[in-house]
C-alpha angles and dihedrals in degrees: 000000000000122000120212114202118183120193136192126352133323114285133187118224114305128262124293102290095162128082123229087267091057095252126135128237091269093046097258126133116245093258098041124110123224113256111281121207121177143165133190127216097030093151130042099202100067123061089243136006141171141183120210135182119196105182104310093334108106126192140178122203129191130184128199120189160309085242135153111290124225116258092251092056101031121121124193092208107047145001117274113238115208119189128187118189122189138162125222114245088242096048096101138033091262119060111247115231094194109032093168135037097020122132095261093049092050092049091048090050090054092049092049091050091052095051096042095045088057089060102041119086089234095174090070094069114046116178089018136109136213119202118204120189124193125191119185107209096180128012119205100149133305096048093154093052093048089049093053092047092047092047091052090057091046090052091050090049090051091053094243110160111243131192087218140326111290110216131182132204139163131224134188141179128244136171122254120178090341094307127101117252125189116232124210126219101006119223129211096266091051091047091051091051089080102242124132117282118202115198119197130183111189145161098236097192092056097036093233127134118222098183138008124183133169126198092209138010114274128202114253089238088069103030099082091052095049093046092049091051090052095048089050088053091053090052091050091048091050089058090052094048092046090052090050091051093048092047090049091051092047091051091050092052091048092052089048093051091050092051092048093050 
């Protein structure tokens, strides 16, 4: 079930973030994702792990479980999903005094739990618990989206059954030649410009939305275009994540064959 959170006051499309050639400040086209690089199985201690770069935002994810849950958290119907989100003290230009346990980290942990729980086949593991840890090493916009995407890969690496990949992407609105133009995968500079940022976590293969959040109110005339751009981004990211998983599995089989021989 998707959650829609709307914050602050009503805003029109953001400032002119596009050049006369229709390019953004970092040289991307409006419908272009930042470069995504990812790798599964980066640690041996957790049951599953992944590293993901989305632009200059860099995230590590680790998964432990499913394992037996404590009596206080145990559920007879489904697995308990525990998420912990934190940012390294050096992840932003300003040193963070409270990298863990602050209000923002707790809120992000809850949002991660909502999106990831929608993808996990929780009914398969009653009286069990899955722990998902996210560490943002460098934040340059879209930290939540990169965290969701990294956690999805870590869950796959851990062998946790999923209904589908859960992918997250942001979208915004800018002016170009006097007309509004939706932007895909918003970076830090575009976030700081003050325009609306729509964050979507979805299961593209099923067409369902797990989480929907807006930083400001947006006129209904623009909402459908911005949402459509964000959902397209989720579909594009799903293709990238799926390729990373297939490459990782192929690499594993190759190594196994070499050892066997």
